[in-house]
C-alpha positions as a Markdown table, in Angstrom:
| # | Residue | x | y | z |
|---|---|---|---|---|
| 1 | Met | 29.7 | 39.9 | 26.0 |
| 2 | Lys | 31.1 | 36.6 | 27.4 |
| 3 | Lys | 27.6 | 35.5 | 28.5 |
| 4 | Leu | 26.2 | 36.4 | 25.1 |
| 5 | Phe | 28.9 | 34.4 | 23.4 |
| 6 | Leu | 28.2 | 31.3 | 25.6 |
| 7 | Leu | 24.5 | 31.6 | 24.9 |
| 8 | Phe | 25.1 | 31.8 | 21.2 |
| 9 | Ala | 27.5 | 28.8 | 21.3 |
| 10 | Ser | 24.9 | 26.8 | 23.2 |
| 11 | Val | 22.1 | 27.6 | 20.7 |
| 12 | Ser | 24.4 | 26.6 | 17.9 |
| 13 | Ile | 25.3 | 23.3 | 19.5 |
| 14 | Leu | 21.6 | 22.5 | 20.1 |
| 15 | Ala | 20.8 | 23.4 | 16.5 |
| 16 | Ala | 23.5 | 21.2 | 15.2 |
| 17 | Cys | 22.3 | 18.3 | 17.4 |
| 18 | Gly | 18.8 | 18.8 | 16.1 |
| 19 | Asn | 20.0 | 18.7 | 12.5 |
| 20 | Glu | 22.0 | 15.6 | 13.1 |
| 21 | Glu | 19.0 | 13.8 | 14.6 |
| 22 | Thr | 16.9 | 14.7 | 11.6 |
| 23 | Glu | 19.5 | 13.6 | 9.1 |
| 24 | Thr | 20.1 | 10.2 | 10.7 |
| 25 | Gly | 16.4 | 9.5 | 10.9 |
| 26 | Ser | 16.3 | 8.9 | 14.7 |
| 27 | Val | 13.2 | 7.2 | 16.1 |
| 28 | Lys | 10.4 | 9.4 | 17.4 |
| 29 | Asp | 7.6 | 8.7 | 19.8 |
| 30 | Thr | 4.7 | 9.0 | 17.3 |
| 31 | Tyr | 4.6 | 8.3 | 13.6 |
| 32 | Val | 2.0 | 9.2 | 11.0 |
| 33 | Val | 1.1 | 6.3 | 8.6 |
| 34 | Gly | -0.4 | 7.2 | 5.2 |
| 35 | Ile | -3.2 | 5.0 | 4.1 |
| 36 | Asp | -5.9 | 4.5 | 1.5 |
| 37 | Glu | -8.9 | 4.2 | 3.7 |
| 38 | Thr | -10.8 | 2.1 | 1.1 |
| 39 | Phe | -8.2 | -0.6 | 0.7 |
| 40 | Ala | -9.9 | -3.5 | 2.5 |
| 41 | Pro | -8.8 | -5.7 | 4.2 |
| 42 | Met | -5.4 | -3.9 | 4.6 |
| 43 | Ser | -6.8 | -0.7 | 6.1 |
| 44 | Phe | -10.4 | 0.7 | 5.8 |
| 45 | Arg | -13.2 | 2.2 | 7.7 |
| 46 | Asn | -15.7 | -0.2 | 9.3 |
| 47 | Asn | -19.4 | 0.5 | 9.8 |
| 48 | Glu | -18.6 | 2.5 | 12.9 |
| 49 | Gly | -16.1 | 4.7 | 11.0 |
| 50 | Asp | -13.0 | 3.3 | 12.7 |
| 51 | Ile | -9.9 | 2.5 | 10.7 |
| 52 | Val | -9.3 | -1.2 | 10.9 |
| 53 | Gly | -7.5 | -3.9 | 8.8 |
| 54 | Phe | -4.6 | -6.3 | 8.6 |
| 55 | Asp | -2.0 | -3.6 | 8.2 |
| 56 | Val | -3.6 | -1.6 | 11.1 |
| 57 | Asp | -3.4 | -4.6 | 13.4 |
| 58 | Leu | 0.1 | -5.4 | 12.3 |
| 59 | Ala | 1.3 | -1.8 | 12.7 |
| 60 | Glu | -0.1 | -1.6 | 16.2 |
| 61 | Glu | 1.7 | -4.8 | 17.2 |
| 62 | Val | 5.0 | -3.4 | 15.7 |
| 63 | Gly | 4.4 | -0.1 | 17.5 |
| 64 | Glu | 4.0 | -1.8 | 20.8 |
| 65 | Met | 7.2 | -3.8 | 20.3 |
| 66 | Met | 9.1 | -0.7 | 19.3 |
| 67 | Gly | 7.6 | 1.5 | 22.0 |
| 68 | Val | 6.1 | 4.0 | 19.6 |
| 69 | Thr | 2.7 | 5.0 | 18.5 |
| 70 | Phe | 1.4 | 4.8 | 14.9 |
| 71 | Thr | -1.5 | 7.1 | 13.9 |
| 72 | Phe | -3.3 | 6.5 | 10.6 |
| 73 | Gln | -3.8 | 9.3 | 8.1 |
| 74 | Pro | -6.0 | 8.8 | 5.0 |
| 75 | Ile | -4.2 | 10.4 | 2.0 |
| 76 | Asp | -4.7 | 10.8 | -1.8 |
| 77 | Trp | -3.0 | 7.5 | -2.9 |
| 78 | Val | -1.6 | 9.1 | -6.0 |
| 79 | Met | 0.4 | 11.5 | -3.9 |
| 80 | Lys | 1.7 | 9.0 | -1.4 |
| 81 | Glu | 5.4 | 9.3 | -2.1 |
| 82 | Thr | 5.1 | 13.1 | -2.3 |
| 83 | Glu | 3.3 | 13.2 | 1.1 |
| 84 | Leu | 6.1 | 11.0 | 2.5 |
| 85 | Asn | 9.0 | 12.9 | 1.3 |
| 86 | Ala | 7.4 | 16.2 | 2.2 |
| 87 | Gly | 7.2 | 15.1 | 5.8 |
| 88 | Asn | 3.4 | 15.1 | 6.0 |
| 89 | Ile | 3.5 | 11.3 | 6.8 |
| 90 | Asp | 6.3 | 9.1 | 8.1 |
| 91 | Leu | 5.4 | 5.7 | 6.6 |
| 92 | Ile | 3.3 | 4.2 | 3.7 |
| 93 | Trp | 1.8 | 1.1 | 5.2 |
| 94 | Asn | -1.2 | 0.0 | 3.2 |
| 95 | Gly | -0.8 | -3.0 | 0.9 |
| 96 | Tyr | 2.1 | -1.0 | -0.6 |
| 97 | Ser | 3.6 | -3.1 | -3.4 |
| 98 | Ile | 7.4 | -3.2 | -3.8 |
| 99 | Thr | 8.4 | -2.0 | -7.3 |
| 100 | Glu | 11.6 | -0.9 | -8.9 |
| 101 | Glu | 10.1 | 2.5 | -9.7 |
| 102 | Arg | 9.0 | 3.0 | -6.1 |
| 103 | Lys | 12.4 | 2.0 | -4.8 |
| 104 | Glu | 13.8 | 5.1 | -6.4 |
| 105 | Lys | 11.6 | 7.3 | -4.1 |
| 106 | Val | 11.4 | 5.4 | -0.8 |
| 107 | Ala | 13.1 | 2.7 | 1.3 |
| 108 | Phe | 11.2 | -0.5 | 1.8 |
| 109 | Thr | 11.2 | -2.9 | 4.6 |
| 110 | Asp | 11.6 | -6.6 | 3.9 |
| 111 | Pro | 8.5 | -8.1 | 2.2 |
| 112 | Tyr | 5.7 | -9.2 | 4.6 |
| 113 | Leu | 2.9 | -10.4 | 2.3 |
| 114 | Asp | 2.6 | -11.9 | -1.2 |
| 115 | Asn | 0.2 | -10.5 | -3.8 |
| 116 | Lys | -0.6 | -10.6 | -7.5 |
| 117 | Gln | -2.5 | -8.6 | -10.0 |
| 118 | Ile | -5.6 | -10.5 | -11.0 |
| 119 | Ile | -8.1 | -10.0 | -13.8 |
| 120 | Val | -11.7 | -10.0 | -12.7 |
| 121 | Thr | -14.9 | -10.1 | -14.8 |
| 122 | Leu | -18.6 | -10.6 | -14.1 |
| 123 | Ala | -19.5 | -14.3 | -13.8 |
| 124 | Asp | -21.3 | -14.4 | -17.1 |
| 125 | Ser | -18.5 | -12.7 | -19.2 |
| 126 | Asp | -17.1 | -14.5 | -22.2 |
| 127 | Ile | -13.6 | -13.2 | -21.4 |
| 128 | Glu | -11.5 | -16.2 | -20.5 |
| 129 | Thr | -7.9 | -15.2 | -21.2 |
| 130 | Lys | -5.7 | -12.1 | -21.1 |
| 131 | Ala | -5.8 | -12.0 | -24.9 |
| 132 | Asp | -9.6 | -11.7 | -24.7 |
| 133 | Leu | -9.1 | -8.3 | -23.2 |
| 134 | Ala | -8.3 | -6.8 | -26.6 |
| 135 | Gly | -11.0 | -4.4 | -27.6 |
| 136 | Lys | -12.6 | -4.5 | -24.1 |
| 137 | Val | -13.0 | -1.7 | -21.6 |
| 138 | Val | -10.7 | -2.4 | -18.6 |
| 139 | Ala | -10.5 | -0.4 | -15.4 |
| 140 | Thr | -8.1 | -0.1 | -12.5 |
| 141 | Gln | -6.9 | 2.4 | -9.8 |
| 142 | Gln | -4.8 | 5.4 | -10.6 |
| 143 | Gly | -1.4 | 5.6 | -9.0 |
| 144 | Ser | -1.5 | 1.9 | -8.0 |
| 145 | Ala | 1.0 | -0.9 | -8.4 |
| 146 | Thr | -1.7 | -2.5 | -10.6 |
| 147 | Leu | -1.4 | 0.3 | -13.1 |
| 148 | Asp | 2.4 | 0.0 | -12.9 |
| 149 | Ala | 2.0 | -3.7 | -13.7 |
| 150 | Leu | -0.2 | -3.0 | -16.7 |
| 151 | Asn | 2.2 | -0.4 | -18.0 |
| 152 | Ala | 5.1 | -2.9 | -17.6 |
| 153 | Asp | 3.3 | -5.7 | -19.4 |
| 154 | Glu | 5.1 | -6.9 | -22.5 |
| 155 | Thr | 2.4 | -8.9 | -24.2 |
| 156 | Gly | 1.0 | -5.8 | -25.9 |
| 157 | Val | -2.5 | -6.5 | -24.8 |
| 158 | Val | -2.9 | -3.3 | -22.8 |
| 159 | Glu | -2.5 | -1.2 | -26.0 |
| 160 | Glu | -5.3 | -3.3 | -27.4 |
| 161 | Phe | -7.8 | -2.3 | -24.6 |
| 162 | Asp | -10.7 | -0.2 | -25.8 |
| 163 | Gly | -9.2 | 3.3 | -25.9 |
| 164 | Gly | -5.6 | 2.0 | -25.9 |
| 165 | Glu | -5.3 | 2.1 | -22.1 |
| 166 | Pro | -7.2 | 1.3 | -18.9 |
| 167 | Ile | -9.9 | 3.5 | -17.4 |
| 168 | Leu | -8.6 | 4.9 | -14.1 |
| 169 | Tyr | -10.5 | 5.6 | -10.8 |
| 170 | Pro | -9.4 | 7.0 | -7.5 |
| 171 | Thr | -10.1 | 3.9 | -5.5 |
| 172 | Phe | -10.6 | 0.2 | -6.1 |
| 173 | Thr | -14.1 | 0.5 | -4.7 |
| 174 | Asp | -14.9 | 2.8 | -7.7 |
| 175 | Val | -13.2 | 0.2 | -9.9 |
| 176 | Phe | -15.5 | -2.6 | -8.7 |
| 177 | Asn | -18.5 | -0.4 | -9.0 |
| 178 | Asp | -17.6 | 0.3 | -12.6 |
| 179 | Leu | -17.5 | -3.4 | -13.3 |
| 180 | Asp | -20.8 | -4.0 | -11.4 |
| 181 | Ser | -22.5 | -1.3 | -13.5 |
| 182 | Gly | -21.3 | -2.8 | -16.8 |
| 183 | Arg | -19.3 | 0.3 | -17.7 |
| 184 | Ser | -16.2 | -1.8 | -17.8 |
| 185 | Glu | -15.9 | -5.4 | -19.0 |
| 186 | Ala | -13.0 | -6.4 | -16.9 |
| 187 | Ile | -10.9 | -4.9 | -14.0 |
| 188 | Val | -7.4 | -5.6 | -12.8 |
| 189 | Val | -6.9 | -5.4 | -9.0 |
| 190 | Asp | -4.6 | -6.5 | -6.2 |
| 191 | Glu | -5.6 | -10.1 | -5.3 |
| 192 | Val | -5.6 | -9.4 | -1.6 |
| 193 | Leu | -8.1 | -6.6 | -2.0 |
| 194 | Gly | -10.1 | -8.1 | -4.9 |
| 195 | Arg | -10.9 | -11.4 | -3.2 |
| 196 | Tyr | -12.0 | -9.6 | 0.0 |
| 197 | Ile | -14.4 | -7.4 | -1.9 |
| 198 | Met | -15.7 | -10.3 | -4.0 |
| 199 | Lys | -16.4 | -12.1 | -0.7 |
| 200 | Gln | -18.4 | -9.2 | 0.6 |
| 201 | Lys | -20.3 | -8.7 | -2.6 |
| 202 | Gly | -20.9 | -12.4 | -3.4 |
| 203 | Gln | -18.1 | -14.5 | -5.0 |
| 204 | Glu | -20.7 | -16.1 | -7.3 |
| 205 | Asn | -21.1 | -12.8 | -9.1 |
| 206 | Tyr | -17.5 | -12.7 | -10.4 |
| 207 | Lys | -14.9 | -14.7 | -12.3 |
| 208 | Val | -11.2 | -14.6 | -11.8 |
| 209 | Leu | -9.1 | -15.5 | -14.8 |
| 210 | Glu | -6.2 | -18.0 | -14.5 |
| 211 | Glu | -3.8 | -15.5 | -16.1 |
| 212 | Asn | -2.7 | -12.4 | -14.3 |
| 213 | Phe | -0.5 | -9.3 | -14.6 |
| 214 | Gly | 2.3 | -10.5 | -12.3 |
| 215 | Glu | 3.2 | -11.5 | -8.8 |
| 216 | Glu | 4.6 | -9.0 | -6.2 |
| 217 | Glu | 5.2 | -8.4 | -2.5 |
| 218 | Tyr | 4.0 | -5.9 | 0.0 |
| 219 | Gly | 6.4 | -3.8 | 2.1 |
| 220 | Val | 6.4 | -0.7 | 4.3 |
| 221 | Gly | 7.8 | 2.4 | 2.8 |
| 222 | Val | 9.8 | 5.1 | 4.7 |
| 223 | Arg | 12.0 | 8.0 | 3.7 |
| 224 | Lys | 15.5 | 6.9 | 2.6 |
| 225 | Asp | 17.2 | 8.7 | 5.4 |
| 226 | Asp | 15.1 | 7.1 | 8.1 |
| 227 | Thr | 17.6 | 4.2 | 8.5 |
| 228 | Glu | 17.1 | 3.6 | 12.2 |
| 229 | Leu | 13.3 | 3.4 | 11.7 |
| 230 | Leu | 13.7 | 1.0 | 8.8 |
| 231 | Asp | 16.0 | -1.3 | 10.9 |
| 232 | Asn | 13.5 | -1.3 | 13.8 |
| 233 | Leu | 10.6 | -2.1 | 11.6 |
| 234 | Asn | 12.4 | -5.0 | 10.0 |
| 235 | Glu | 13.5 | -6.4 | 13.4 |
| 236 | Ser | 9.9 | -6.1 | 14.8 |
| 237 | Leu | 8.2 | -7.7 | 11.8 |
| 238 | Asp | 10.7 | -10.5 | 11.9 |
| 239 | Glu | 10.0 | -11.0 | 15.6 |
| 240 | Leu | 6.3 | -11.0 | 15.1 |
| 241 | Lys | 6.6 | -13.8 | 12.6 |
| 242 | Lys | 8.8 | -15.8 | 14.9 |
| 243 | Asn | 6.6 | -15.5 | 18.0 |
| 244 | Gly | 3.3 | -16.3 | 16.1 |
| 245 | Thr | 1.7 | -12.9 | 16.4 |
| 246 | Tyr | 1.8 | -12.4 | 12.6 |
| 247 | Asp | 0.0 | -15.7 | 12.0 |
| 248 | Glu | -2.7 | -14.8 | 14.5 |
| 249 | Ile | -3.3 | -11.5 | 12.7 |
| 250 | Tyr | -3.2 | -13.2 | 9.3 |
| 251 | Gln | -5.8 | -15.7 | 10.4 |
| 252 | Thr | -8.1 | -12.9 | 11.6 |
| 253 | Trp | -8.2 | -11.3 | 8.1 |
| 254 | Phe | -7.4 | -14.1 | 5.6 |
| 255 | Ala | -8.5 | -17.4 | 7.3 |
| 256 | Glu | -11.0 | -18.3 | 4.5 |
């Protein structure tokens, strides 16, 4: 009976230690990063099918500095916070805009890249201002910070879109295809992604309006109880900026 009691006590202590480790968000050896595999140039599949991009390169450098491995898992972007808090992924690191609404669901690192929500039309469009979007078909990505920016706009122009709201697609690739086909007359997209896609398709085919739907910043999202992970991410990102590695990665993807 004494042996059984000691065994039971040992198991209880181990279980308690395991729970404590989970609750404090201790660092693991491997983390799963949730991404939208179509969000170039942040993370996307190249012609060989490999996942590449600015965020991928940055994450790999951070992982090396932290002594951990990041693996990249494509997810339904609409479900990103649900996937994170369900434990299916450990981080959201993919041109993830910091917003007040998202801060209620996840903890963000310090910002690491600036962005804004630009309005894009075909080059020969007569749309010149945000007000010209009234009565026009406008498209964007569902579950995106772009959609949040449109919903938060106080000018009233969104309610004047054809149909009273933007048309939504699963990816920004679909959004650009919608514009190219003429189904939509304007699109609203992340500038970082939008300018990259326009470069690939031919910048001369598009026009970017001077007005936009707001400026923002990108951050990495983690579960709120992963405090140690968050601290390590911030320290590593800061160090990469100080030692010049961040600038080298930036030049690789955004030099032009």
